[in-house]
C-alpha positions in Angstrom: -126.5 42.0 -21.1 -123.8 40.1 -23.0 -124.6 37.7 -25.9 -123.7 34.8 -23.6 -126.1 36.0 -20.9 -128.8 36.5 -23.4 -128.4 32.9 -24.8 -128.4 31.6 -21.2 -131.8 33.3 -20.6 -133.3 32.1 -23.9 -132.0 28.5 -23.6 -132.2 27.6 -19.9 -131.8 24.1 -18.5 -135.2 22.5 -18.6 -135.8 19.1 -17.0 -138.9 17.0 -17.5 -140.3 13.6 -16.8 -139.4 10.8 -19.2 -141.1 10.9 -22.6 -141.3 7.5 -24.3 -141.5 9.4 -27.6 -137.8 10.3 -27.3 -136.9 6.9 -28.7 -139.0 7.6 -31.8 -137.5 11.1 -32.1 -134.1 9.5 -32.2 -135.0 6.9 -34.8 -136.5 9.5 -37.1 -133.5 11.9 -36.7 -131.1 9.0 -37.3 -132.8 8.3 -40.7 -132.6 12.1 -41.5 -128.9 12.2 -40.7 -128.2 9.1 -42.8 -130.0 10.7 -45.8 -128.1 14.0 -45.3 -124.6 12.7 -45.0 -124.9 9.2 -46.5 -124.8 5.9 -44.6 -121.3 5.3 -46.1 -120.0 8.2 -44.0 -121.3 6.8 -40.7 -119.5 4.1 -38.8 -122.1 3.9 -36.0 -124.8 6.0 -34.5 -126.3 5.8 -31.0 -129.0 7.4 -28.8 -127.4 8.1 -25.5 -127.8 10.6 -22.6 -130.7 10.7 -20.3 -133.4 10.6 -23.0 -132.2 7.1 -23.8 -132.8 5.8 -20.3 -136.3 4.6 -19.7 -138.0 6.5 -16.9 -135.1 9.0 -16.5 -135.9 12.7 -15.5 -134.1 14.6 -18.3 -133.5 17.6 -20.4 -135.8 17.0 -23.4 -132.8 17.0 -25.7 -132.0 13.9 -27.6 -128.3 13.3 -27.6 -126.9 11.3 -30.6 -123.4 9.9 -30.8 -122.4 10.0 -34.5 -119.2 8.0 -35.0 -117.5 8.6 -38.3 -114.5 7.0 -39.9 -111.2 8.5 -38.9 -110.7 9.8 -42.4 -114.2 11.3 -42.6 -114.5 14.5 -44.7 -115.5 16.9 -41.9 -115.8 19.8 -44.3 -118.5 17.8 -46.2 -120.2 16.9 -43.0 -120.3 20.5 -41.9 -121.6 21.7 -45.3 -124.3 19.1 -45.6 -125.6 19.4 -42.0 -125.6 23.2 -42.2 -127.5 23.1 -45.5 -130.1 20.8 -43.7 -130.6 23.5 -41.0 -128.3 22.3 -38.2 -126.1 24.6 -36.2 -122.5 23.6 -36.5 -120.2 23.9 -33.5 -116.5 23.1 -34.2 -113.3 23.4 -32.2 -113.4 27.2 -32.1 -117.0 27.5 -31.0 -117.3 24.6 -28.6 -117.3 25.6 -24.9 -116.3 22.2 -23.5 -113.5 19.9 -24.7 -114.6 17.2 -27.1 -112.8 14.3 -28.8 -111.7 14.5 -32.4 -112.9 15.7 -34.8 -114.1 18.3 -32.3 -117.5 18.7 -33.9 -121.1 19.0 -32.8 -124.4 19.8 -34.5 -127.5 21.3 -32.9 -131.1 21.3 -34.1 -134.1 22.8 -32.4 -132.7 26.2 -31.2 -134.9 29.0 -32.4 -134.3 32.8 -32.1 -136.6 32.9 -29.1 -136.1 29.5 -27.4 -136.5 25.8 -28.2 -138.5 24.0 -30.8 -140.6 21.0 -29.7 -137.8 18.6 -30.7 -134.2 19.4 -29.8 -131.1 17.4 -30.8 -127.4 17.4 -30.0 -125.4 15.4 -32.4 -121.9 14.7 -31.0 -119.5 13.7 -33.7 -116.6 11.4 -32.8 -114.0 9.4 -34.8 -114.9 5.7 -34.7 -112.2 3.8 -32.7 -113.8 0.3 -32.7 -114.2 0.6 -28.9 -117.5 1.4 -27.0 -117.5 5.0 -25.7 -117.7 5.8 -22.0 -121.1 7.5 -22.6 -122.5 4.2 -23.8 -121.1 2.3 -20.8 -122.7 4.9 -18.5 -126.0 4.6 -20.3 -126.0 0.9 -20.1 -125.1 0.9 -16.4 -128.0 3.2 -15.5 -130.4 1.0 -17.5 -129.2 -2.1 -15.7 -129.1 -0.4 -12.2 -132.4 1.5 -11.6 -131.3 2.5 -8.1 -128.2 4.3 -9.5 -130.5 5.9 -12.2 -132.7 7.2 -9.4 -129.5 8.7 -7.7 -128.6 10.4 -11.0 -132.1 11.8 -11.4 -132.0 13.1 -7.8 -128.6 14.8 -8.5 -130.0 16.4 -11.6 -133.0 17.8 -9.7 -130.7 19.2 -7.0 -128.4 20.9 -9.6 -131.2 22.1 -11.8 -132.1 25.5 -10.2 -128.5 26.3 -9.3 -127.4 25.9 -12.9 -130.6 26.8 -14.8 -128.8 29.4 -16.9 -125.4 27.8 -17.0 -125.3 24.7 -19.2 -121.5 24.1 -18.9 -121.7 24.4 -15.1 -124.6 22.0 -15.0 -122.7 19.5 -17.1 -119.5 19.9 -15.0 -121.3 19.5 -11.7 -122.5 16.1 -12.8 -119.0 15.1 -13.8 -117.8 13.3 -10.6 -121.0 11.1 -10.5 -120.7 10.3 -14.2 -117.0 9.3 -13.8 -117.7 7.1 -10.8 -120.6 5.3 -12.5 -118.7 4.9 -15.7 -115.8 3.3 -13.8 -118.2 0.9 -12.2 -119.7 0.1 -15.6 -116.2 -0.6 -17.1 -115.3 -2.8 -14.1 -118.6 -4.7 -14.6 -117.5 -5.6 -18.2 -114.1 -6.9 -17.3 
């Protein structure tokens, strides 16, 4: 078994009913991140992804969008977050394309599986514009029928991609793009 196959078995896609505690997990983690890297190094921080949508069937992973100034010291961010126990993924270790500064932090991955609380911190340069992920989140919150469609899609894809995180994410791509387009049109 390759290392990639071993990781896929240890860290499968797990989906669960909505947990209202996810909002608290985010708030607590936000405070931790601010204390680790300093509020002055943060332009904005948001809870997004399925755990931020009330009632949504989701992976119990809290996604955090950490927007940093374009001139942020990424070496400092990496060092401080690593020292605080986060796993750092940068351009060379990311498996999917990410916007600059091509950086992500993970927390809650143990040698033999997941901790109770799991976080993905997606780092982006702050552009002054709202990100597509936030438009998508907002649209699902405002349109419960579309949120139900998304939950049904995730249930359908779950078993086919249980051990293929990148495949699972890619398979949701068309739906996410279409809904994001509707969300952007709604704001015009």
